[in-house]
N, CA, C, O and the ligand as a Tripos MOL2 file, in Angstrom:
@<TRIPOS>MOLECULE
protein
  245   243    62     0     0
PROTEIN
NO_CHARGES

@<TRIPOS>ATOM
      1 N          57.4200   49.4050  132.0620 N.3       1 MET1
      2 CA         57.2120   49.4190  133.5570 C.3       1 MET1
      3 C          55.6840   48.8410  133.9950 C.2       1 MET1
      4 O          54.8410   49.3660  133.2670 O.2       1 MET1
      5 N          55.2470   48.1660  134.7070 N.am      2 PRO2
      6 CA         54.0040   47.4130  135.0880 C.3       2 PRO2
      7 C          53.6110   48.4810  136.3370 C.2       2 PRO2
      8 O          53.3210   47.9790  137.4230 O.2       2 PRO2
      9 N          53.6040   49.5630  136.2290 N.am      3 LEU3
     10 CA         53.1460   50.4460  137.2470 C.3       3 LEU3
     11 C          51.5410   50.6700  137.2180 C.2       3 LEU3
     12 O          51.0980   51.1100  136.1560 O.2       3 LEU3
     13 N          50.7210   50.4450  138.1500 N.am      4 TYR4
     14 CA         49.2720   50.6830  138.3390 C.3       4 TYR4
     15 C          49.0700   51.6010  139.3180 C.2       4 TYR4
     16 O          49.7400   51.7100  140.3450 O.2       4 TYR4
     17 N          47.8670   52.4550  138.8920 N.am      5 GLU5
     18 CA         47.4560   53.3650  139.8040 C.3       5 GLU5
     19 C          46.2110   52.7480  140.4890 C.2       5 GLU5
     20 O          45.4710   51.9110  139.9730 O.2       5 GLU5
     21 N          46.0910   53.2710  141.7010 N.am      6 TYR6
     22 CA         44.9470   52.5940  142.4150 C.3       6 TYR6
     23 C          44.2220   53.8620  143.1150 C.2       6 TYR6
     24 O          44.9420   54.7620  143.5470 O.2       6 TYR6
     25 N          42.8390   53.9550  143.2350 N.am      7 MET7
     26 CA         42.2140   54.8460  143.7730 C.3       7 MET7
     27 C          41.1730   54.2670  144.7120 C.2       7 MET7
     28 O          40.2560   53.5450  144.3210 O.2       7 MET7
     29 N          41.3980   54.6800  146.1690 N.am      8 CYS8
     30 CA         40.5110   54.0100  147.0460 C.3       8 CYS8
     31 C          39.0560   54.3370  147.0290 C.2       8 CYS8
     32 O          38.8360   55.5460  147.0980 O.2       8 CYS8
     33 N          37.9700   53.5390  146.9510 N.am      9 LEU9
     34 CA         36.7200   53.9480  146.8290 C.3       9 LEU9
     35 C          36.2000   54.1470  148.2350 C.2       9 LEU9
     36 O          34.9800   54.1750  148.3930 O.2       9 LEU9
     37 N          36.8840   54.2660  149.1080 N.am     10 GLU10
     38 CA         36.3170   54.3110  150.5300 C.3      10 GLU10
     39 C          36.8590   55.7450  151.1240 C.2      10 GLU10
     40 O          36.0840   56.5440  151.6500 O.2      10 GLU10
     41 N          37.9820   55.9410  151.0140 N.am     11 CYS11
     42 CA         38.6150   57.2710  151.4260 C.3      11 CYS11
     43 C          38.9680   58.2640  150.2640 C.2      11 CYS11
     44 O          38.9520   59.4870  150.4090 O.2      11 CYS11
     45 N          39.2520   57.6910  149.2270 N.am     12 GLY12
     46 CA         39.4440   58.4180  148.1670 C.3      12 GLY12
     47 C          40.9500   58.5620  147.8400 C.2      12 GLY12
     48 O          41.3160   59.3980  147.0140 O.2      12 GLY12
     49 N          41.7830   57.7920  148.4520 N.am     13 ALA13
     50 CA         43.1360   57.9060  148.4620 C.3      13 ALA13
     51 C          43.8710   57.4700  147.2390 C.2      13 ALA13
     52 O          43.4730   56.4280  146.7180 O.2      13 ALA13
     53 N          44.8210   58.0600  146.7280 N.am     14 GLU14
     54 CA         45.2970   57.4810  145.3570 C.3      14 GLU14
     55 C          46.8760   57.1860  145.6330 C.2      14 GLU14
     56 O          47.6290   57.9350  146.2550 O.2      14 GLU14
     57 N          47.1730   56.1070  145.1200 N.am     15 PHE15
     58 CA         48.4420   55.5700  145.4820 C.3      15 PHE15
     59 C          49.0840   54.6660  144.2060 C.2      15 PHE15
     60 O          48.2420   54.0940  143.5130 O.2      15 PHE15
     61 N          50.2120   54.5250  143.9130 N.am     16 GLU16
     62 CA         50.8340   53.7920  142.9550 C.3      16 GLU16
     63 C          51.4030   52.6140  143.3200 C.2      16 GLU16
     64 O          51.9240   52.6000  144.4350 O.2      16 GLU16
     65 N          51.4460   51.3800  142.5100 N.am     17 LYS17
     66 CA         52.0360   50.1560  143.2150 C.3      17 LYS17
     67 C          52.5800   49.4780  141.8440 C.2      17 LYS17
     68 O          51.9910   49.5610  140.7660 O.2      17 LYS17
     69 N          53.7980   48.7950  142.0640 N.am     18 LEU18
     70 CA         54.5060   48.1090  140.9620 C.3      18 LEU18
     71 C          53.6420   46.6130  141.0830 C.2      18 LEU18
     72 O          53.6130   45.8890  142.0780 O.2      18 LEU18
     73 N          53.0520   46.4130  139.9590 N.am     19 VAL19
     74 CA         52.6140   44.9760  140.1240 C.3      19 VAL19
     75 C          53.2240   44.0190  138.9380 C.2      19 VAL19
     76 O          52.9680   44.1010  137.7370 O.2      19 VAL19
     77 N          53.9790   43.2160  139.5050 N.am     20 LEU20
     78 CA         54.8680   42.2000  138.7420 C.3      20 LEU20
     79 C          53.9560   41.2030  138.1820 C.2      20 LEU20
     80 O          53.9930   40.8450  137.0040 O.2      20 LEU20
     81 N          53.0670   40.7290  139.1330 N.am     21 ARG21
     82 CA         52.2370   39.6030  138.5680 C.3      21 ARG21
     83 C          50.7450   40.0290  138.8890 C.2      21 ARG21
     84 O          50.3250   40.6980  139.8330 O.2      21 ARG21
     85 N          50.0530   39.4390  137.8130 N.am     22 ALA22
     86 CA         48.5360   39.7060  137.7360 C.3      22 ALA22
     87 C          47.8600   39.3980  139.2360 C.2      22 ALA22
     88 O          47.0300   40.1260  139.7820 O.2      22 ALA22
     89 N          48.3320   38.3200  139.7040 N.am     23 GLY23
     90 CA         47.6080   37.8100  140.7290 C.3      23 GLY23
     91 C          47.8820   38.7060  141.7500 C.2      23 GLY23
     92 O          47.0420   38.7360  142.6490 O.2      23 GLY23
     93 N          49.0530   39.6100  141.8690 N.am     24 GLU24
     94 CA         49.6490   40.0860  142.9350 C.3      24 GLU24
     95 C          48.4830   41.3590  143.3860 C.2      24 GLU24
     96 O          48.2650   41.7250  144.5410 O.2      24 GLU24
     97 N          47.8680   41.8620  142.2110 N.am     25 ALA25
     98 CA         47.2330   42.8630  142.1820 C.3      25 ALA25
     99 C          46.0880   42.6970  143.3380 C.2      25 ALA25
    100 O          45.7350   43.6970  143.9620 O.2      25 ALA25
    101 N          45.6110   41.6340  143.5650 N.am     26 GLU26
    102 CA         44.5790   41.0450  144.5290 C.3      26 GLU26
    103 C          44.9220   41.5310  145.8760 C.2      26 GLU26
    104 O          44.1050   41.9830  146.6780 O.2      26 GLU26
    105 N          46.2420   41.4020  146.0760 N.am     27 GLU27
    106 CA         46.6530   41.8170  147.4510 C.3      27 GLU27
    107 C          46.9630   43.2910  147.6600 C.2      27 GLU27
    108 O          47.6150   43.6360  148.6450 O.2      27 GLU27
    109 N          46.5100   44.1950  146.7500 N.am     28 VAL28
    110 CA         46.6020   45.7130  146.8340 C.3      28 VAL28
    111 C          45.5210   46.1720  147.8100 C.2      28 VAL28
    112 O          44.3550   45.7960  147.6820 O.2      28 VAL28
    113 N          45.8700   46.8880  148.6650 N.am     29 ARG29
    114 CA         45.0380   47.5000  149.6350 C.3      29 ARG29
    115 C          45.1390   48.8320  149.8900 C.2      29 ARG29
    116 O          46.1870   49.3540  149.5110 O.2      29 ARG29
    117 N          44.3560   49.5080  150.4160 N.am     30 CYS30
    118 CA         44.5740   50.9190  150.5300 C.3      30 CYS30
    119 C          45.5260   51.2270  151.6790 C.2      30 CYS30
    120 O          45.3090   50.7150  152.7780 O.2      30 CYS30
    121 N          46.5280   52.0030  151.4950 N.am     31 PRO31
    122 CA         47.5320   52.2860  152.5980 C.3      31 PRO31
    123 C          46.9430   53.1750  153.4570 C.2      31 PRO31
    124 O          47.5030   53.3280  154.5420 O.2      31 PRO31
    125 N          45.9010   53.8250  153.2190 N.am     32 GLU32
    126 CA         45.2880   54.7940  154.1120 C.3      32 GLU32
    127 C          44.3800   54.3560  155.0830 C.2      32 GLU32
    128 O          44.6620   54.4660  156.2760 O.2      32 GLU32
    129 N          43.0630   53.7540  154.6140 N.am     33 CYS33
    130 CA         42.4160   52.9380  155.4800 C.3      33 CYS33
    131 C          42.3790   51.5450  155.6770 C.2      33 CYS33
    132 O          41.8950   50.9280  156.6260 O.2      33 CYS33
    133 N          43.1220   50.9900  154.3550 N.am     34 GLY34
    134 CA         43.3550   49.3480  154.3780 C.3      34 GLY34
    135 C          42.1880   48.8690  153.7410 C.2      34 GLY34
    136 O          42.0710   47.6440  153.7570 O.2      34 GLY34
    137 N          41.1850   49.5940  153.1180 N.am     35 SER35
    138 CA         40.1410   48.7720  152.4910 C.3      35 SER35
    139 C          40.5070   48.2320  151.0370 C.2      35 SER35
    140 O          41.4360   48.7630  150.4290 O.2      35 SER35
    141 N          39.8130   47.2210  150.4950 N.am     36 GLY36
    142 CA         40.1190   46.5090  149.3140 C.3      36 GLY36
    143 C          39.4620   46.8560  148.0900 C.2      36 GLY36
    144 O          39.6740   46.3740  146.9780 O.2      36 GLY36
    145 N          38.4640   47.9370  148.4840 N.am     37 ARG37
    146 CA         37.8650   48.5140  147.2790 C.3      37 ARG37
    147 C          38.4590   49.6330  146.4540 C.2      37 ARG37
    148 O          38.2430   50.8420  146.5460 O.2      37 ARG37
    149 N          39.3140   48.9240  145.5620 N.am     38 LEU38
    150 CA         40.2270   49.9170  144.7590 C.3      38 LEU38
    151 C          39.8320   49.9520  143.4680 C.2      38 LEU38
    152 O          39.2640   48.9620  143.0070 O.2      38 LEU38
    153 N          40.0700   51.1210  142.6440 N.am     39 GLU39
    154 CA         39.9000   51.1190  141.4910 C.3      39 GLU39
    155 C          41.0300   51.2000  140.6690 C.2      39 GLU39
    156 O          41.7290   52.2090  140.7640 O.2      39 GLU39
    157 N          41.3770   50.1850  139.7620 N.am     40 GLU40
    158 CA         42.3970   49.8630  139.0250 C.3      40 GLU40
    159 C          42.5660   50.7950  137.8750 C.2      40 GLU40
    160 O          41.7930   50.7950  136.9180 O.2      40 GLU40
    161 N          43.7510   51.7140  138.0040 N.am     41 GLN41
    162 CA         43.7270   52.7070  136.7460 C.3      41 GLN41
    163 C          44.8240   52.4260  135.8450 C.2      41 GLN41
    164 O          45.8100   52.0040  136.4490 O.2      41 GLN41
    165 N          44.9650   52.5250  134.6130 N.am     42 VAL42
    166 CA         46.3230   52.5190  133.9010 C.3      42 VAL42
    167 C          47.0110   53.7710  133.7500 C.2      42 VAL42
    168 O          46.6430   54.8190  133.2190 O.2      42 VAL42
    169 N          48.1670   53.4280  134.3670 N.am     43 SER43
    170 CA         49.0460   54.8300  134.4160 C.3      43 SER43
    171 C          50.0180   54.6280  133.3320 C.2      43 SER43
    172 O          50.7080   53.6390  133.0880 O.2      43 SER43
    173 N          49.9370   55.7520  132.7340 N.am     44 SER44
    174 CA         51.1290   55.9260  131.5980 C.3      44 SER44
    175 C          52.3920   56.1850  131.9960 C.2      44 SER44
    176 O          52.5950   56.9540  132.9360 O.2      44 SER44
    177 N          53.4700   55.5300  131.2800 N.am     45 PHE45
    178 CA         54.7550   55.5670  131.8160 C.3      45 PHE45
    179 C          55.4550   57.0280  131.3920 C.2      45 PHE45
    180 O          56.5240   57.4750  131.8090 O.2      45 PHE45
    181 N          54.7220   57.5090  130.6380 N.am     46 ALA46
    182 CA         55.0870   59.0100  130.1850 C.3      46 ALA46
    183 C          54.5490   59.9630  130.8730 C.2      46 ALA46
    184 O          53.4940   60.4660  130.4870 O.2      46 ALA46
    185 N          55.2090   60.4080  132.0820 N.am     47 SER47
    186 CA         54.4660   61.6460  132.7430 C.3      47 SER47
    187 C          54.5340   62.8300  132.3360 C.2      47 SER47
    188 O          55.5010   63.5910  132.3600 O.2      47 SER47
    189 N          53.2770   63.0320  131.8750 N.am     48 VAL48
    190 CA         53.0480   64.3740  131.0390 C.3      48 VAL48
    191 C          52.1650   65.5640  132.0060 C.2      48 VAL48
    192 O          50.9960   65.4040  132.3570 O.2      48 VAL48
    193 N          52.8910   66.6000  132.2900 N.am     49 SER49
    194 CA         52.2300   67.6170  133.1810 C.3      49 SER49
    195 C          51.2090   68.4280  132.3650 C.2      49 SER49
    196 O          51.5280   69.3090  131.5680 O.2      49 SER49
    197 N          49.9520   68.0470  132.6400 N.am     50 ALA50
    198 CA         49.0670   68.8220  132.0460 C.3      50 ALA50
    199 C          48.3230   69.7910  132.8000 C.2      50 ALA50
    200 O          47.4020   69.4050  133.5200 O.2      50 ALA50
    201 N          48.6540   71.1450  132.7040 N.am     51 GLY51
    202 CA         47.9590   72.1040  133.4240 C.3      51 GLY51
    203 C          48.8440   72.1200  134.8240 C.2      51 GLY51
    204 O          50.0700   72.0510  134.7330 O.2      51 GLY51
    205 N          48.3400   72.1940  135.8480 N.am     52 GLY52
    206 CA         49.2400   72.2640  137.0250 C.3      52 GLY52
    207 C          48.4650   71.7150  138.1320 C.2      52 GLY52
    208 O          47.3970   72.2490  138.4330 O.2      52 GLY52
    209 N          48.9210   70.6500  138.7960 N.am     53 ALA53
    210 CA         48.2960   70.0290  139.8680 C.3      53 ALA53
    211 C          48.5410   70.8490  141.2090 C.2      53 ALA53
    212 O          49.6800   71.1150  141.5950 O.2      53 ALA53
    213 N          47.5260   71.1870  141.8110 N.am     54 ALA54
    214 CA         47.6990   72.0030  143.1790 C.3      54 ALA54
    215 C          48.1260   70.8990  144.1910 C.2      54 ALA54
    216 O          47.5170   69.8320  144.1150 O.2      54 ALA54
    217 N          48.9160   71.0060  144.9520 N.am     55 ASN55
    218 CA         49.4130   70.4530  145.9980 C.3      55 ASN55
    219 C          48.5750   70.7580  147.2200 C.2      55 ASN55
    220 O          49.0190   71.6100  147.9890 O.2      55 ASN55
    221 N          47.4400   70.1840  147.4960 N.am     56 CYS56
    222 CA         46.7890   70.5060  148.4740 C.3      56 CYS56
    223 C          46.5510   69.1710  149.5570 C.2      56 CYS56
    224 O          45.5410   68.5040  149.7830 O.2      56 CYS56
    225 N          47.8380   69.1030  150.0720 N.am     57 ALA57
    226 CA         47.9020   67.9210  151.2060 C.3      57 ALA57
    227 C          47.7920   68.2130  152.6490 C.2      57 ALA57
    228 O          48.4610   69.0620  153.2380 O.2      57 ALA57
    229 N          46.9110   67.4560  153.1630 N.am     58 PRO58
    230 CA         46.6890   68.0530  154.7430 C.3      58 PRO58
    231 C          47.9280   67.9450  155.3130 C.2      58 PRO58
    232 O          48.5690   66.9150  155.1020 O.2      58 PRO58
    233 N          48.4380   68.9160  156.0790 N.am     59 SER59
    234 CA         49.5170   68.9060  156.9320 C.3      59 SER59
    235 C          49.2570   68.1100  158.3400 C.2      59 SER59
    236 O          48.3690   68.4040  159.1390 O.2      59 SER59
    237 N          50.0490   67.2210  158.4640 N.am     60 GLY60
    238 CA         49.6310   66.3990  159.7660 C.3      60 GLY60
    239 C          50.6660   66.9450  160.6300 C.2      60 GLY60
    240 O          51.8250   67.1700  160.2830 O.2      60 GLY60
    241 N          50.1430   67.1490  161.8260 N.am     61 GLY61
    242 CA         50.8450   67.5860  163.0260 C.3      61 GLY61
    243 C          51.4270   66.5560  163.8460 C.2      61 GLY61
    244 O          52.0340   66.8560  164.8750 O.2      61 GLY61
    245 ZN         41.0680   53.9410  151.8020 Zn       62 ZN62
@<TRIPOS>BOND
     1     1     2 1
     2     2     3 1
     3     3     4 2
     4     3     5 am
     5     5     6 1
     6     6     7 1
     7     7     8 2
     8     7     9 am
     9     9    10 1
    10    10    11 1
    11    11    12 2
    12    11    13 am
    13    13    14 1
    14    14    15 1
    15    15    16 2
    16    15    17 am
    17    17    18 1
    18    18    19 1
    19    19    20 2
    20    19    21 am
    21    21    22 1
    22    22    23 1
    23    23    24 2
    24    23    25 am
    25    25    26 1
    26    26    27 1
    27    27    28 2
    28    27    29 am
    29    29    30 1
    30    30    31 1
    31    31    32 2
    32    31    33 am
    33    33    34 1
    34    34    35 1
    35    35    36 2
    36    35    37 am
    37    37    38 1
    38    38    39 1
    39    39    40 2
    40    39    41 am
    41    41    42 1
    42    42    43 1
    43    43    44 2
    44    43    45 am
    45    45    46 1
    46    46    47 1
    47    47    48 2
    48    47    49 am
    49    49    50 1
    50    50    51 1
    51    51    52 2
    52    51    53 am
    53    53    54 1
    54    54    55 1
    55    55    56 2
    56    55    57 am
    57    57    58 1
    58    58    59 1
    59    59    60 2
    60    59    61 am
    61    61    62 1
    62    62    63 1
    63    63    64 2
    64    63    65 am
    65    65    66 1
    66    66    67 1
    67    67    68 2
    68    67    69 am
    69    69    70 1
    70    70    71 1
    71    71    72 2
    72    71    73 am
    73    73    74 1
    74    74    75 1
    75    75    76 2
    76    75    77 am
    77    77    78 1
    78    78    79 1
    79    79    80 2
    80    79    81 am
    81    81    82 1
    82    82    83 1
    83    83    84 2
    84    83    85 am
    85    85    86 1
    86    86    87 1
    87    87    88 2
    88    87    89 am
    89    89    90 1
    90    90    91 1
    91    91    92 2
    92    91    93 am
    93    93    94 1
    94    94    95 1
    95    95    96 2
    96    95    97 am
    97    97    98 1
    98    98    99 1
    99    99   100 2
   100    99   101 am
   101   101   102 1
   102   102   103 1
   103   103   104 2
   104   103   105 am
   105   105   106 1
   106   106   107 1
   107   107   108 2
   108   107   109 am
   109   109   110 1
   110   110   111 1
   111   111   112 2
   112   111   113 am
   113   113   114 1
   114   114   115 1
   115   115   116 2
   116   115   117 am
   117   117   118 1
   118   118   119 1
   119   119   120 2
   120   119   121 am
   121   121   122 1
   122   122   123 1
   123   123   124 2
   124   123   125 am
   125   125   126 1
   126   126   127 1
   127   127   128 2
   128   127   129 am
   129   129   130 1
   130   130   131 1
   131   131   132 2
   132   131   133 am
   133   133   134 1
   134   134   135 1
   135   135   136 2
   136   135   137 am
   137   137   138 1
   138   138   139 1
   139   139   140 2
   140   139   141 am
   141   141   142 1
   142   142   143 1
   143   143   144 2
   144   143   145 am
   145   145   146 1
   146   146   147 1
   147   147   148 2
   148   147   149 am
   149   149   150 1
   150   150   151 1
   151   151   152 2
   152   151   153 am
   153   153   154 1
   154   154   155 1
   155   155   156 2
   156   155   157 am
   157   157   158 1
   158   158   159 1
   159   159   160 2
   160   159   161 am
   161   161   162 1
   162   162   163 1
   163   163   164 2
   164   163   165 am
   165   165   166 1
   166   166   167 1
   167   167   168 2
   168   167   169 am
   169   169   170 1
   170   170   171 1
   171   171   172 2
   172   171   173 am
   173   173   174 1
   174   174   175 1
   175   175   176 2
   176   175   177 am
   177   177   178 1
   178   178   179 1
   179   179   180 2
   180   179   181 am
   181   181   182 1
   182   182   183 1
   183   183   184 2
   184   183   185 am
   185   185   186 1
   186   186   187 1
   187   187   188 2
   188   187   189 am
   189   189   190 1
   190   190   191 1
   191   191   192 2
   192   191   193 am
   193   193   194 1
   194   194   195 1
   195   195   196 2
   196   195   197 am
   197   197   198 1
   198   198   199 1
   199   199   200 2
   200   199   201 am
   201   201   202 1
   202   202   203 1
   203   203   204 2
   204   203   205 am
   205   205   206 1
   206   206   207 1
   207   207   208 2
   208   207   209 am
   209   209   210 1
   210   210   211 1
   211   211   212 2
   212   211   213 am
   213   213   214 1
   214   214   215 1
   215   215   216 2
   216   215   217 am
   217   217   218 1
   218   218   219 1
   219   219   220 2
   220   219   221 am
   221   221   222 1
   222   222   223 1
   223   223   224 2
   224   223   225 am
   225   225   226 1
   226   226   227 1
   227   227   228 2
   228   227   229 am
   229   229   230 1
   230   230   231 1
   231   231   232 2
   232   231   233 am
   233   233   234 1
   234   234   235 1
   235   235   236 2
   236   235   237 am
   237   237   238 1
   238   238   239 1
   239   239   240 2
   240   239   241 am
   241   241   242 1
   242   242   243 1
   243   243   244 2
@<TRIPOS>SUBSTRUCTURE
     1 MET1         2 RESIDUE 1 A MET
     2 PRO2         6 RESIDUE 1 A PRO
     3 LEU3        10 RESIDUE 1 A LEU
     4 TYR4        14 RESIDUE 1 A TYR
     5 GLU5        18 RESIDUE 1 A GLU
     6 TYR6        22 RESIDUE 1 A TYR
     7 MET7        26 RESIDUE 1 A MET
     8 CYS8        30 RESIDUE 1 A CYS
     9 LEU9        34 RESIDUE 1 A LEU
    10 GLU10       38 RESIDUE 1 A GLU
    11 CYS11       42 RESIDUE 1 A CYS
    12 GLY12       46 RESIDUE 1 A GLY
    13 ALA13       50 RESIDUE 1 A ALA
    14 GLU14       54 RESIDUE 1 A GLU
    15 PHE15       58 RESIDUE 1 A PHE
    16 GLU16       62 RESIDUE 1 A GLU
    17 LYS17       66 RESIDUE 1 A LYS
    18 LEU18       70 RESIDUE 1 A LEU
    19 VAL19       74 RESIDUE 1 A VAL
    20 LEU20       78 RESIDUE 1 A LEU
    21 ARG21       82 RESIDUE 1 A ARG
    22 ALA22       86 RESIDUE 1 A ALA
    23 GLY23       90 RESIDUE 1 A GLY
    24 GLU24       94 RESIDUE 1 A GLU
    25 ALA25       98 RESIDUE 1 A ALA
    26 GLU26      102 RESIDUE 1 A GLU
    27 GLU27      106 RESIDUE 1 A GLU
    28 VAL28      110 RESIDUE 1 A VAL
    29 ARG29      114 RESIDUE 1 A ARG
    30 CYS30      118 RESIDUE 1 A CYS
    31 PRO31      122 RESIDUE 1 A PRO
    32 GLU32      126 RESIDUE 1 A GLU
    33 CYS33      130 RESIDUE 1 A CYS
    34 GLY34      134 RESIDUE 1 A GLY
    35 SER35      138 RESIDUE 1 A SER
    36 GLY36      142 RESIDUE 1 A GLY
    37 ARG37      146 RESIDUE 1 A ARG
    38 LEU38      150 RESIDUE 1 A LEU
    39 GLU39      154 RESIDUE 1 A GLU
    40 GLU40      158 RESIDUE 1 A GLU
    41 GLN41      162 RESIDUE 1 A GLN
    42 VAL42      166 RESIDUE 1 A VAL
    43 SER43      170 RESIDUE 1 A SER
    44 SER44      174 RESIDUE 1 A SER
    45 PHE45      178 RESIDUE 1 A PHE
    46 ALA46      182 RESIDUE 1 A ALA
    47 SER47      186 RESIDUE 1 A SER
    48 VAL48      190 RESIDUE 1 A VAL
    49 SER49      194 RESIDUE 1 A SER
    50 ALA50      198 RESIDUE 1 A ALA
    51 GLY51      202 RESIDUE 1 A GLY
    52 GLY52      206 RESIDUE 1 A GLY
    53 ALA53      210 RESIDUE 1 A ALA
    54 ALA54      214 RESIDUE 1 A ALA
    55 ASN55      218 RESIDUE 1 A ASN
    56 CYS56      222 RESIDUE 1 A CYS
    57 ALA57      226 RESIDUE 1 A ALA
    58 PRO58      230 RESIDUE 1 A PRO
    59 SER59      234 RESIDUE 1 A SER
    60 GLY60      238 RESIDUE 1 A GLY
    61 GLY61      242 RESIDUE 1 A GLY
    62 ZN62       245 GROUP 0 **** ****
């Protein structure tokens, strides 16, 4: 599965996106601020829980 991980270099938001075509990756934008400066990261299809991720998400009111 061509799942790519992107990290916004502007706000630092992380999100995944299914890139079917290579050219489509150019239309990837940050869903938070809408910036185009994203860092493409190769995400492994095998999710391995290493350690423990702390869910520290800001609660929106
Ligand atoms: Zn952003």
